[in-house]
N, C-alpha and C positions, 0 to 999 in steps of 0.2 A: 033553657033556650037562650035566655039573655046572656048567660055565661059563654056559650059557644060563639054567639055573635061578637061579643067583646073580645074573645080570644082571636078570632079570625081578623077582626079590625085591627087589633094590636099587632098581629103578625104580618098582615098583608095590606092594611089600609093605606100605607104610605108608599107602597111599591110602585115603581114607575109604570108598570104594565097592568095595574089594577085600576079600572075605571070606577067601580063601585062595589061595595059589600053591603048586602041587604038580607033581611031574613025575618022570619016569624016562627017562634018556637024553635024546634030543633032543625028546621029547614033553613039553611043559609046559602045564599047565592053569591058568587064572585064573578064579576064581569072582567074579562081580560081584554086589554086594548094595546095597540101599538104606540099610541100617543095619549098620555093621561090628560093633557090640557084640552085637546080637541075631541077626545074620546074616539078617535079614529081606530077602527078595528084592525087587527092583523088580517092580511088577505087569507082567504080560505086555503089557497095553495101552500101557505106556510105550515099548515097542519099543526098549529100550536097545541090545540087541545089534545091531540093524539100523543104529543110529546109529554104533556103533563100527565096523562093517564099512564103512560109507560113508566115514568119515574115513581108515581104514586103506587102503582100496582107492585112494582119491584120492592117497595118498602112495606107492602102489606096493606095498603089503603085502597079500598074500592070507592069510586066516586061516580056520581051521575054527571053527564056533560051534555052540552048542547052547542049547535053551530047555527049560523045564519041569523043570529039574534039581532044584528044591527040593520041588515038590509035584505034579508032572505037568503043571502049567500055567505057573507062575511060576518064575523062576530062570534066569539067563543065565550061560553059560560060554564061554570062549575056549580053543581048543587051538592051540598052536604046534607045527608039525612041519616044521622047515626041513630041507633036504637034508643028508645026512651030510658033504658036502664043504664046508659053509658055513665061511667064515673067521671069525676073531675080529672083524674089522671088520664083516662082514655080520651077525653076531650082535648086535653093538652097535647097528647100524642098525635091525635088526628090533625090538629092545627099545625104542629111542627112538621109533620110529614107533608101536609098540603103546601105549606110555605116553601119547604125545600124543593118540592116538585115544580112549583110555579117558577121559582128562581132559576132552577137548572134549565127548564124547558124554554123560558123566555130568553135566557142568555144564548142557548143553542140556536133558537130560531132567529133571534136578532142578528147573530153573527152571520148566519146564512143569507140574510136579506141585505146586509151591508155591502 
């Protein structure tokens, strides 16, 4: 569990649209934000989490997701919950695909909002 959390923090912890990475065991959550400094969420209408899910699924990664976590309407989160038998290589692959999906989706959504 600690390894997955470390991998996700290494990959996404400094991303401009990630507010926080937290976890316990193999459950790791990622909060997505429009502004890292203020932790202002993306508006629900931006459908950021849906874009992340499309990119992740296209690369073979299934994720849990949530919306409305900031104020009941806005605020996107991702939850990773890989199997207990996941290997180090699989955890690295999960983290890589997740990072790519977040980067692509955030860039697409941010471009539409500008």
